[in-house]
PAVEXTI-389976 format. One line per 5 residues: number of its first residue (from 1); for each residue x, y, z of N, C-alpha, C, O. Coordinates in nm, 2 decimals. Layout:
N
NUM = X/Y/Z/X/Y/Z/X/Y/Z/X/Y/Z | ... .
//
This chain:
131
1 = 10.41/12.53/10.65/10.36/12.47/10.53/10.43/12.53/10.41/10.45/12.66/10.40 | 10.48/12.45/10.32/10.55/12.49/10.20/10.45/12.52/10.10/10.34/12.46/10.09 | 10.48/12.62/10.01/10.38/12.66/9.91/10.46/12.70/9.78/10.56/12.77/9.78 | 10.41/12.64/9.67/10.47/12.68/9.54/10.35/12.73/9.46/10.25/12.66/9.45 | 10.36/12.84/9.40/10.26/12.89/9.30/10.32/12.92/9.17/10.43/12.97/9.16 .
6 = 10.25/12.87/9.06/10.30/12.89/8.93/10.18/12.92/8.84/10.07/12.88/8.86 | 10.21/13.00/8.73/10.10/13.03/8.64/10.05/12.91/8.57/10.13/12.82/8.55 | 9.92/12.90/8.54/9.86/12.79/8.48/9.88/12.79/8.33/9.80/12.84/8.26 | 9.99/12.73/8.29/10.02/12.71/8.15/10.04/12.56/8.12/10.05/12.48/8.22 | 10.04/12.53/7.99/10.06/12.38/7.96/10.19/12.33/8.01/10.19/12.21/8.06 .
11 = 10.30/12.41/8.00/10.43/12.36/8.05/10.42/12.34/8.20/10.48/12.24/8.25 | 10.36/12.44/8.28/10.35/12.42/8.42/10.26/12.31/8.47/10.28/12.26/8.58 | 10.16/12.28/8.39/10.08/12.17/8.42/10.16/12.04/8.42/10.14/11.95/8.50 | 10.25/12.03/8.32/10.34/11.91/8.32/10.43/11.90/8.44/10.45/11.80/8.49 | 10.49/12.02/8.48/10.57/12.03/8.60/10.49/11.99/8.72/10.54/11.92/8.81 .
16 = 10.36/12.05/8.73/10.28/12.01/8.84/10.25/11.86/8.85/10.24/11.81/8.96 | 10.23/11.80/8.74/10.21/11.65/8.74/10.34/11.58/8.79/10.33/11.48/8.87 | 10.46/11.63/8.76/10.58/11.57/8.81/10.59/11.59/8.96/10.62/11.50/9.03 | 10.55/11.71/9.01/10.54/11.73/9.15/10.45/11.63/9.22/10.48/11.57/9.32 | 10.33/11.62/9.16/10.22/11.53/9.21/10.28/11.39/9.22/10.26/11.33/9.33 .
21 = 10.34/11.34/9.11/10.39/11.20/9.11/10.50/11.18/9.21/10.51/11.07/9.27 | 10.58/11.28/9.23/10.70/11.26/9.32/10.65/11.27/9.47/10.71/11.20/9.55 | 10.55/11.35/9.50/10.52/11.38/9.64/10.39/11.32/9.69/10.37/11.31/9.81 | 10.31/11.27/9.60/10.17/11.22/9.64/10.17/11.12/9.76/10.09/11.13/9.85 | 10.27/11.03/9.76/10.27/10.93/9.86/10.39/10.95/9.96/10.41/10.87/10.06 .
26 = 10.48/11.04/9.93/10.59/11.06/10.01/10.59/11.18/10.11/10.67/11.19/10.20 | 10.49/11.26/10.09/10.48/11.39/10.17/10.35/11.40/10.24/10.24/11.38/10.19 | 10.36/11.43/10.37/10.24/11.44/10.45/10.17/11.58/10.42/10.24/11.68/10.39 | 10.04/11.58/10.41/9.96/11.69/10.38/9.99/11.75/10.24/9.97/11.87/10.22 | 10.02/11.66/10.15/10.05/11.71/10.01/9.92/11.75/9.95/9.81/11.68/9.97 .
31 = 9.91/11.86/9.88/9.79/11.91/9.82/9.83/11.99/9.69/9.92/12.08/9.69 | 9.76/11.96/9.59/9.78/12.03/9.46/9.64/12.08/9.41/9.55/12.00/9.39 | 9.63/12.20/9.38/9.50/12.26/9.34/9.52/12.39/9.26/9.63/12.44/9.25 | 9.41/12.44/9.20/9.41/12.56/9.12/9.35/12.67/9.20/9.27/12.65/9.29 | 9.39/12.79/9.17/9.33/12.91/9.23/9.18/12.91/9.19/9.14/12.85/9.10 .
36 = 9.11/13.00/9.26/8.96/13.01/9.23/8.94/13.05/9.08/8.84/12.99/9.03 | 9.02/13.13/9.02/9.00/13.17/8.89/9.08/13.09/8.79/9.08/13.12/8.67 | 9.14/12.98/8.83/9.22/12.88/8.75/9.34/12.94/8.68/9.39/12.89/8.58 | 9.38/13.05/8.73/9.50/13.12/8.67/9.63/13.07/8.73/9.74/13.09/8.67 | 9.63/13.01/8.85/9.75/12.97/8.92/9.74/12.82/8.97/9.63/12.78/9.02 .
41 = 9.85/12.75/8.96/9.86/12.61/9.02/9.93/12.63/9.15/10.03/12.70/9.16 | 9.87/12.57/9.25/9.92/12.58/9.39/9.96/12.45/9.44/9.87/12.35/9.44 | 10.08/12.43/9.49/10.12/12.30/9.55/10.17/12.33/9.69/10.25/12.42/9.72 | 10.11/12.25/9.78/10.15/12.27/9.93/10.18/12.13/9.99/10.14/12.03/9.94 | 10.25/12.14/10.10/10.28/12.02/10.18/10.37/12.06/10.29/10.42/12.17/10.30 .
46 = 10.40/11.96/10.38/10.49/11.99/10.50/10.63/12.00/10.45/10.71/12.08/10.50 | 10.67/11.93/10.34/10.80/11.95/10.27/10.76/11.90/10.13/10.67/11.82/10.11 | 10.85/11.94/10.03/10.82/11.89/9.90/10.95/11.84/9.84/11.06/11.90/9.86 | 10.95/11.73/9.77/11.07/11.69/9.69/11.05/11.75/9.55/10.94/11.75/9.50 | 11.16/11.79/9.50/11.16/11.87/9.37/11.20/11.77/9.27/11.31/11.71/9.27 .
51 = 11.11/11.75/9.17/11.14/11.65/9.06/11.21/11.71/8.94/11.24/11.64/8.85 | 11.24/11.84/8.94/11.31/11.91/8.83/11.45/11.92/8.86/11.50/11.94/8.97 | 11.53/11.90/8.75/11.68/11.91/8.76/11.72/12.06/8.78/11.82/12.09/8.85 | 11.65/12.15/8.71/11.68/12.29/8.72/11.56/12.34/8.80/11.45/12.34/8.77 | 11.60/12.40/8.92/11.50/12.46/9.00/11.56/12.58/9.09/11.68/12.56/9.13 .
56 = 11.50/12.68/9.11/11.36/12.71/9.08/11.34/12.75/8.93/11.43/12.80/8.86 | 11.23/12.72/8.88/11.19/12.75/8.74/11.15/12.90/8.74/11.12/12.96/8.84 | 11.15/12.96/8.61/11.11/13.10/8.61/10.96/13.11/8.63/10.88/13.03/8.60 | 10.93/13.23/8.69/10.79/13.27/8.72/10.72/13.18/8.81/10.60/13.16/8.80 | 10.79/13.12/8.91/10.74/13.04/9.02/10.76/13.11/9.15/10.87/13.16/9.18 .
61 = 10.66/13.12/9.23/10.67/13.18/9.37/10.69/13.06/9.46/10.62/12.96/9.46 | 10.79/13.07/9.55/10.83/12.96/9.65/10.82/13.02/9.79/10.87/13.13/9.82 | 10.75/12.95/9.88/10.75/12.98/10.02/10.82/12.87/10.09/10.75/12.76/10.12 | 10.95/12.88/10.13/11.02/12.77/10.20/11.17/12.78/10.17/11.21/12.88/10.10 | 11.25/12.69/10.22/11.39/12.69/10.20/11.43/12.56/10.12/11.38/12.45/10.14 .
66 = 11.52/12.59/10.02/11.56/12.48/9.93/11.69/12.42/9.98/11.79/12.49/10.00 | 11.69/12.28/9.99/11.80/12.21/10.04/11.84/12.10/9.95/11.75/12.03/9.90 | 11.97/12.09/9.91/12.01/11.97/9.83/11.99/11.84/9.90/12.02/11.84/10.02 | 11.95/11.74/9.84/11.93/11.61/9.90/11.98/11.50/9.80/11.90/11.45/9.72 | 12.11/11.47/9.80/12.16/11.38/9.71/12.16/11.44/9.56/12.21/11.55/9.54 .
71 = 12.09/11.37/9.47/12.08/11.41/9.33/11.96/11.51/9.32/11.95/11.57/9.21 | 11.87/11.52/9.42/11.76/11.61/9.40/11.75/11.71/9.51/11.85/11.73/9.59 | 11.65/11.79/9.51/11.63/11.89/9.61/11.51/11.87/9.69/11.42/11.80/9.65 | 11.50/11.93/9.81/11.39/11.92/9.90/11.36/12.07/9.95/11.44/12.14/9.98 | 11.23/12.10/9.94/11.18/12.23/9.99/11.12/12.21/10.13/11.03/12.13/10.14 .
76 = 11.18/12.28/10.23/11.13/12.26/10.36/11.08/12.40/10.42/11.11/12.50/10.36 | 11.01/12.39/10.52/10.95/12.51/10.58/11.06/12.60/10.64/11.13/12.55/10.73 | 11.07/12.72/10.60/11.17/12.81/10.66/11.13/12.87/10.80/11.21/12.93/10.86 | 11.00/12.85/10.84/10.95/12.90/10.96/10.95/12.80/11.08/10.91/12.84/11.18 | 11.00/12.68/11.06/11.00/12.59/11.16/11.11/12.63/11.26/11.19/12.71/11.24 .
81 = 11.10/12.56/11.38/11.19/12.59/11.49/11.34/12.57/11.45/11.36/12.49/11.36 | 11.43/12.63/11.52/11.56/12.61/11.50/11.62/12.53/11.62/11.57/12.54/11.73 | 11.73/12.47/11.60/11.80/12.40/11.71/11.88/12.50/11.79/11.96/12.58/11.73 | 11.87/12.49/11.92/11.95/12.58/12.00/12.02/12.50/12.11/11.95/12.41/12.17 | 12.14/12.52/12.13/12.22/12.45/12.23/12.22/12.54/12.36/12.26/12.66/12.35 .
86 = 12.17/12.49/12.46/12.17/12.56/12.59/12.26/12.49/12.69/12.27/12.37/12.70 | 12.32/12.57/12.77/12.41/12.52/12.88/12.34/12.56/13.01/12.34/12.68/13.04 | 12.28/12.47/13.08/12.20/12.49/13.20/12.28/12.46/13.32/12.36/12.37/13.32 | 12.25/12.53/13.43/12.33/12.49/13.55/12.27/12.36/13.61/12.15/12.32/13.58 | 12.34/12.31/13.70/12.30/12.17/13.75/12.17/12.16/13.82/12.10/12.07/13.82 .
91 = 12.14/12.28/13.90/12.01/12.28/13.97/11.90/12.28/13.88/11.80/12.21/13.90 | 11.90/12.36/13.77/11.79/12.37/13.67/11.78/12.23/13.60/11.66/12.19/13.58 | 11.89/12.16/13.56/11.88/12.04/13.50/11.81/11.94/13.59/11.73/11.86/13.55 | 11.85/11.94/13.72/11.79/11.85/13.82/11.64/11.88/13.83/11.56/11.78/13.83 | 11.60/12.00/13.84/11.45/12.03/13.84/11.38/11.99/13.72/11.27/11.93/13.73 .
96 = 11.44/12.01/13.60/11.38/11.97/13.47/11.36/11.81/13.47/11.26/11.76/13.43 | 11.46/11.74/13.52/11.46/11.60/13.51/11.35/11.55/13.62/11.28/11.45/13.59 | 11.34/11.62/13.73/11.23/11.58/13.83/11.09/11.60/13.77/11.00/11.51/13.78 | 11.07/11.71/13.70/10.94/11.73/13.63/10.92/11.63/13.52/10.81/11.58/13.51 | 11.02/11.60/13.44/11.00/11.50/13.34/10.96/11.37/13.39/10.87/11.30/13.34 .
101 = 11.03/11.33/13.50/10.99/11.19/13.55/10.86/11.19/13.62/10.79/11.09/13.62 | 10.82/11.31/13.67/10.68/11.32/13.74/10.57/11.31/13.63/10.47/11.25/13.65 | 10.59/11.38/13.52/10.49/11.38/13.42/10.49/11.27/13.32/10.40/11.25/13.24 | 10.60/11.19/13.33/10.62/11.08/13.23/10.50/10.98/13.23/10.46/10.92/13.13 | 10.44/10.96/13.35/10.34/10.86/13.36/10.20/10.91/13.34/10.10/10.84/13.35 .
106 = 10.19/11.04/13.31/10.07/11.11/13.29/10.04/11.14/13.15/10.13/11.15/13.07 | 9.91/11.15/13.12/9.88/11.19/12.98/9.89/11.34/12.97/9.89/11.41/13.08 | 9.89/11.40/12.86/9.90/11.54/12.84/9.79/11.61/12.91/9.81/11.72/12.98 | 9.67/11.56/12.90/9.55/11.61/12.96/9.56/11.62/13.11/9.53/11.72/13.17 | 9.60/11.51/13.16/9.62/11.50/13.32/9.72/11.60/13.36/9.70/11.67/13.46 .
111 = 9.83/11.61/13.29/9.94/11.70/13.34/9.89/11.85/13.33/9.92/11.93/13.42 | 9.83/11.88/13.22/9.78/12.02/13.21/9.67/12.06/13.31/9.66/12.17/13.35 | 9.58/11.96/13.33/9.47/11.98/13.43/9.53/12.00/13.57/9.49/12.09/13.64 | 9.63/11.92/13.60/9.70/11.94/13.73/9.76/12.08/13.74/9.75/12.14/13.84 | 9.83/12.12/13.64/9.90/12.25/13.64/9.80/12.36/13.65/9.82/12.46/13.72 .
116 = 9.69/12.35/13.58/9.58/12.45/13.58/9.52/12.46/13.73/9.50/12.57/13.78 | 9.49/12.34/13.79/9.43/12.34/13.92/9.53/12.41/14.02/9.49/12.49/14.10 | 9.66/12.37/14.02/9.76/12.42/14.11/9.77/12.58/14.08/9.78/12.65/14.18 | 9.77/12.62/13.96/9.77/12.76/13.93/9.66/12.84/13.98/9.67/12.95/14.04 | 9.54/12.78/13.97/9.42/12.84/14.02/9.42/12.85/14.18/9.38/12.95/14.23 .
121 = 9.47/12.74/14.24/9.48/12.74/14.39/9.58/12.86/14.43/9.55/12.93/14.52 | 9.68/12.87/14.36/9.79/12.97/14.39/9.73/13.11/14.37/9.75/13.20/14.45 | 9.65/13.13/14.27/9.59/13.26/14.24/9.49/13.29/14.35/9.49/13.41/14.40 | 9.41/13.19/14.39/9.32/13.22/14.50/9.39/13.26/14.63/9.34/13.35/14.70 | 9.50/13.19/14.66/9.58/13.22/14.78/9.63/13.37/14.77/9.62/13.44/14.87 .
126 = 9.68/13.41/14.66/9.73/13.54/14.64/9.62/13.65/14.65/9.65/13.76/14.68 | 9.50/13.61/14.61/9.39/13.70/14.62/9.33/13.71/14.76/9.23/13.78/14.77 | 9.38/13.63/14.85/9.33/13.63/14.99/9.20/13.54/15.00/9.11/13.57/15.08 | 9.18/13.44/14.91/9.07/13.35/14.92/8.94/13.40/14.86/8.85/13.33/14.86 | 8.94/13.53/14.81/8.82/13.58/14.75/8.81/13.53/14.60/8.91/13.51/14.54 .
131 = 8.69/13.52/14.56/8.67/13.48/14.42/8.61/13.59/14.34/8.59/13.57/14.22 .
//
């Protein structure tokens, strides 16, 4: 979750309104609120589009990564997963594809329930059938 905190001043209220107008309908989980003591304006979202030409502004705390996006900027979560390229041997790829085709027709609940049951059966076997 991206988070921007800024002091509650008249200038920053105008900036917060620009953020609200830019992100209200474009960003999932967008939220703009004040701290409990009303001293800080807090803006949150899965990502945020930056409505200001000069950013970051002074006295603003930012949690996220800033990326240029054409004429504007986008603030994205810096803690999200990273893309990793893996080179797997043919046997492992074959096994992964077999698992994928097997669970493709099942719901997530069905697949997890089956894995849990098989794991429980294997555990009982290893324990010698005692519970």
